[in-house]
N, C-alpha and C positions, 0 to 999 in steps of 0.2 A: 585500231587506235587502243594505244594502252594510256591510264593516266600514270604519270611520272612522280610529280609531289606536289605539295602545297608551299607557297612561301609567303612568310611573314617578316616584318621588319620589326627589330627588337631594340630599344633603348640601351639597355645593360645585358650584353651578352652573356657575362657571368652569371648572372641571376635565371637568364632564360637556359642557359646550358646547365646549369643546376636542376630546373625546373623538368626540363624533357629529358634530362638522360638520370638524374638520380632518383626523382620522382616518378614519371612514368617509364622508365625503364627502356628509354630509347639509346641505340648506338651511334657515337660518333662513327660517321662512314669515310667523310672526306671533307675537305675545305680549299677553298678556290679565293686565291689573293687577286683583288680588281684593283685598279687605280684609285678608286672613291668608295671601296667597300671590299667586305669579306663574307664570302658565303660559306654558313656552317651547315653539314647536311647530318641529319639524324635520322635510323633509321631502324626499323624492328624485322628486317628481313622481307617485309612484304608494303610495308607503307613508309615513305620518305617526307620528311619535312626540313624545309629548307630556311634557317634561321638567317638573316641579311642583317648585317652589323654595317650600316653606312656610317662613313667618319664622321660627317657632318648631321647631327639628330635634332629635331624638332626641340626646343629646350623643355616641353612637357610630354615628349613623348608621340607615338603615333595615335592616331583616332582611325576607328572601323567606320566605314558607312553603316547606312543601316540594312544593306543586302545581306552582310555578312551575318552568319549565326553564329554556328561553333563548329569544333573539330569532336568527332566523336571516337571513344576508346573503349574497346572492350577490357573488361577487371575480371581477375579471377574470383574476388573476394572483396567488397566495399567495406566491410567492417574494418578486414587488414589494411587495405589501402586507407582508410581513415586514419587508422593509427600511426601510419608512415607519416602521412600528410601533417599531422598535429607535432608529430616528433620535428619535422622539418618549418615547423610555423606557417604553415598554409591552412587556410579554415576553406569551407565548403560554402559556395554562393546559394546552392539548393542541398541542403542533407540527403541521403539517399531515402528514396520513398520507392512504393510498389509502384508500377504502372500497368494494370491490368491489360491495356491493350496490347501489350507486347508480352505479359506475362512474366517480368523480369524487374529488378531495383535497378534505379539510374540515382545519379548525381551530377551535381554541377560544381564547377570551380573554376577560377580564373587562373592566366599564368600571369606572370612578372608585367606585362604589358597589356593586361585587360582583356587578352582573347579569351572566349569561353568553351571550358572543356565540358562534354559530357560523357560521363562514365556510364558503360552499360555493363550489370554483373552477367558474366556469364553464365547461362545456364545449368543448372544442375541435374 
């Protein structure tokens, strides 16, 4: 069995595309048009995220249940990423800090829909 992708519903597809493509560096791979929604796939060649654009959205967006935690991405350099993030008007939820248990720095931010993203600095 092979894990294929994670799907998240998004309220504003343009904001989400900017976040996942321009900030996190995922590339759009394909789009599927359905009767009630459009599925936008983004990938880095290894992982894939499906951003689901429902044509009817809750007015206040979507809410995550208490079971979902976060997505985790490896990052080459958290300092450089932080500069890029601030240029694009995003802020950290948790500024980069050293986590001795894994011997590296990590940080957290949220995507436009409030999903938490963990960044793990690549070990040098």
